[in-house]
C-alpha positions as CSV (number, residue, x, y, z in Angstrom):
1,X,95.8,118.3,111.6
2,X,98.5,115.8,112.5
3,X,102.3,116.2,112.4
4,X,105.3,113.9,112.4
5,X,108.4,114.5,114.6
6,X,111.4,112.7,113.2
7,X,114.2,111.9,115.7
8,X,117.5,110.0,115.9
9,X,118.9,108.9,119.3
10,X,116.5,111.3,121.0
11,X,117.5,114.3,118.9
12,X,114.7,115.9,116.8
13,X,115.8,116.2,113.2
14,X,112.6,117.6,111.6
15,X,108.9,118.2,112.0
16,X,106.5,117.6,109.1
17,X,102.9,118.7,109.0
18,X,100.6,116.2,107.2
19,X,98.7,118.4,104.7
20,X,98.6,116.2,101.6
21,X,96.4,113.2,100.8
22,X,99.6,111.1,100.3
23,X,102.9,111.7,102.0
24,X,105.8,109.4,101.0
25,X,108.7,108.5,103.2
26,X,112.0,106.9,102.1
27,X,115.7,107.3,101.2
28,X,115.3,108.7,97.7
29,X,115.4,112.5,97.4
30,X,111.9,112.7,95.7
31,X,110.1,111.6,98.8
32,X,108.2,114.1,100.9
33,X,110.1,112.9,104.0
34,X,113.6,112.0,103.1
35,X,115.6,109.9,105.5
36,X,119.1,109.4,104.1
37,X,120.1,106.1,105.8
38,X,120.9,102.7,104.4
39,X,118.4,101.0,106.7
40,X,115.6,102.9,105.0
41,X,114.4,101.7,101.6
42,X,114.2,104.1,98.6
43,X,110.4,104.1,98.9
44,X,109.8,102.9,102.4
45,X,106.3,103.8,103.4
46,X,103.4,106.1,102.5
47,X,101.1,108.1,104.8
48,X,97.5,108.5,103.5
49,X,95.1,111.1,104.9
50,X,91.5,110.2,104.8
51,X,89.4,113.0,106.3
52,X,91.0,113.6,109.7
53,X,92.5,110.0,109.8
54,X,96.0,109.2,108.8
55,X,97.0,105.6,107.7
56,X,100.6,104.5,107.2
57,X,101.4,101.6,104.8
58,X,104.7,99.9,104.5
59,X,105.8,99.6,100.8
60,X,107.4,96.2,101.0
61,X,110.5,97.8,102.5
62,X,113.6,95.7,103.2
63,X,113.7,96.3,107.0
64,X,110.0,96.9,107.6
65,X,108.0,99.6,109.3
66,X,107.1,99.3,113.0
67,X,104.6,101.1,115.2
68,X,105.2,101.0,118.9
69,X,107.6,98.1,118.4
70,X,105.3,96.0,116.3
71,X,105.8,95.3,112.5
72,X,102.9,96.6,110.4
73,X,101.7,96.4,106.8
74,X,99.0,99.1,107.1
75,X,97.6,100.8,110.1
76,X,95.6,103.8,111.3
77,X,97.8,106.1,113.3
78,X,96.6,107.5,116.6
79,X,98.0,110.3,118.8
80,X,101.4,109.6,120.3
81,X,102.1,106.5,118.1
82,X,105.8,106.0,117.4
83,X,106.7,104.8,114.0
84,X,110.2,103.2,113.7
85,X,112.1,103.2,110.4
86,X,115.6,101.8,110.8
87,X,117.1,103.7,113.8
88,X,114.8,106.6,113.3
89,X,111.7,107.2,115.4
90,X,108.8,109.3,114.1
91,X,106.2,110.4,116.6
92,X,102.7,111.1,115.3
93,X,101.0,114.0,117.1
94,X,97.5,115.3,116.6
95,X,97.0,119.0,117.4
96,X,95.0,119.7,120.5
97,X,91.4,120.1,119.7
98,X,91.7,118.1,116.5
99,X,88.3,117.0,115.3
100,X,88.7,113.3,114.9
101,X,87.1,110.1,116.1
102,X,88.7,106.6,116.6
103,X,87.4,103.8,114.5
104,X,84.2,102.2,115.7
105,X,85.0,98.5,115.9
106,X,82.5,95.9,114.9
107,X,83.4,92.6,116.7
108,X,81.3,89.5,117.1
109,X,79.9,89.5,120.7
110,X,80.5,93.1,121.3
111,X,78.0,94.6,123.7
112,X,76.4,97.9,122.9
113,X,78.0,100.5,125.2
114,X,76.0,103.1,127.0
115,X,75.8,106.4,125.1
116,X,74.6,108.5,128.0
117,X,78.0,109.9,128.9
118,X,78.3,111.4,125.4
119,X,74.8,112.7,125.2
120,X,75.4,116.1,126.8
121,X,78.4,116.8,124.5
122,X,76.4,115.7,121.5
123,X,73.5,117.9,122.5
124,X,75.9,120.8,123.0
125,X,77.4,120.3,119.6
126,X,73.9,120.0,118.1
127,X,72.8,123.2,119.8
128,X,75.9,125.1,118.5
129,X,74.9,124.5,114.9
130,X,71.2,124.5,115.4
131,X,70.7,121.1,113.9
132,X,71.0,117.6,115.5
133,X,73.8,115.5,114.2
134,X,73.1,112.4,112.0
135,X,73.4,109.0,113.6
136,X,74.2,105.5,112.4
137,X,72.3,102.6,113.9
138,X,73.6,99.0,113.8
139,X,71.0,96.7,112.4
140,X,72.4,93.2,112.9
141,X,74.8,91.2,115.0
142,X,75.6,91.4,118.7
143,X,75.7,95.2,118.6
144,X,72.2,95.5,116.9
145,X,70.4,98.6,118.1
146,X,73.6,100.5,119.0
147,X,73.4,104.2,117.8
148,X,76.4,106.4,117.3
149,X,76.0,110.2,116.8
150,X,78.1,111.6,114.0
151,X,79.3,114.7,116.0
152,X,82.8,114.7,114.6
153,X,84.0,115.9,111.2
154,X,85.1,112.3,110.3
155,X,83.9,109.0,111.8
156,X,85.5,105.8,110.7
157,X,83.7,102.5,111.0
158,X,84.6,98.9,110.3
159,X,87.2,96.3,111.2
160,X,90.8,97.6,110.8
161,X,92.8,95.2,108.5
162,X,89.5,93.8,107.0
163,X,87.3,96.7,105.9
164,X,87.2,100.3,107.0
165,X,85.1,103.2,105.7
166,X,84.6,106.8,106.7
167,X,81.6,109.1,107.1
168,X,82.6,112.8,106.6
169,X,80.4,115.7,107.7
170,X,80.3,118.4,105.0
171,X,78.5,121.7,104.8
172,X,75.9,120.2,102.5
173,X,75.5,116.8,104.2
174,X,77.4,113.6,104.8
175,X,79.6,111.6,102.5
176,X,80.6,107.9,102.8
177,X,84.0,106.7,101.5
178,X,86.0,103.5,101.3
179,X,89.2,103.6,103.3
180,X,90.7,100.1,103.3
181,X,89.9,96.5,102.5
182,X,89.8,94.4,99.3
183,X,86.0,94.4,99.2
184,X,84.3,97.7,98.9
185,X,81.3,98.5,101.2
186,X,77.9,98.9,99.8
187,X,75.1,101.5,100.2
188,X,71.5,100.1,99.7
189,X,73.0,97.0,98.2
190,X,75.1,98.7,95.6
191,X,79.0,98.5,96.1
192,X,80.8,101.8,96.3
193,X,82.3,102.7,92.9
194,X,83.8,106.2,93.2
195,X,85.8,107.9,95.9
196,X,82.7,108.8,97.9
197,X,78.9,109.0,97.8
198,X,76.5,111.3,99.6
199,X,74.4,109.7,102.3
200,X,70.7,110.3,102.6
201,X,68.3,109.6,105.4
202,X,67.5,105.9,105.6
203,X,70.4,104.7,103.6
204,X,71.6,101.2,104.6
205,X,75.4,100.7,104.7
206,X,76.9,97.2,104.7
207,X,80.5,97.0,105.9
208,X,82.5,93.9,107.1
209,X,79.3,91.9,107.5
210,X,77.6,94.6,109.5
211,X,74.6,96.5,108.4
212,X,74.1,100.1,109.6
213,X,71.4,102.6,108.8
214,X,72.2,106.3,108.3
215,X,69.6,108.5,110.0
216,X,69.5,112.3,109.5
217,X,66.4,113.9,110.7
């Protein structure tokens, strides 16, 4: 799980574990993280947990929300990111051993990377549970043929800022969910309607113009 370390002028004020689906941040006392400073809006930002991923979204605050010095609207947080709200700095830390995976980017012209380096680890993980992990195989575009083993609890795929979805490993199988983007991804040509849908062997996912097949032998 991730946590937030809030500091002012280098002095740590509070630490907050991210345990809820939504964690609000702002000056008003009803927020989950209250920062009583005039530079902070009443409802400044919200952190949304999707599986093991945490996204932060600015709620049209007066002075904006910054990550590592750059203004953002909505962004996936990664380990050691520093969120700046007014004069306050909030460092995002992921506990050691956290089971998460960075978003797999689908960019035009992206070459398919070699997967050999990750094969032993994937094999070890598969051996530990006695069942090989599922994979997603890219069907079109420059990365066609690329295969990614779903060895983590949550794997996010797509183009940040355009369309992102997550595949979550559960005891009874895998589930596919929409994370961000105005257009919902589709499974077998049907746009996602609810929060998530179970994935079955052979399902074709379409996301941000990329088609991927879910394979679970």
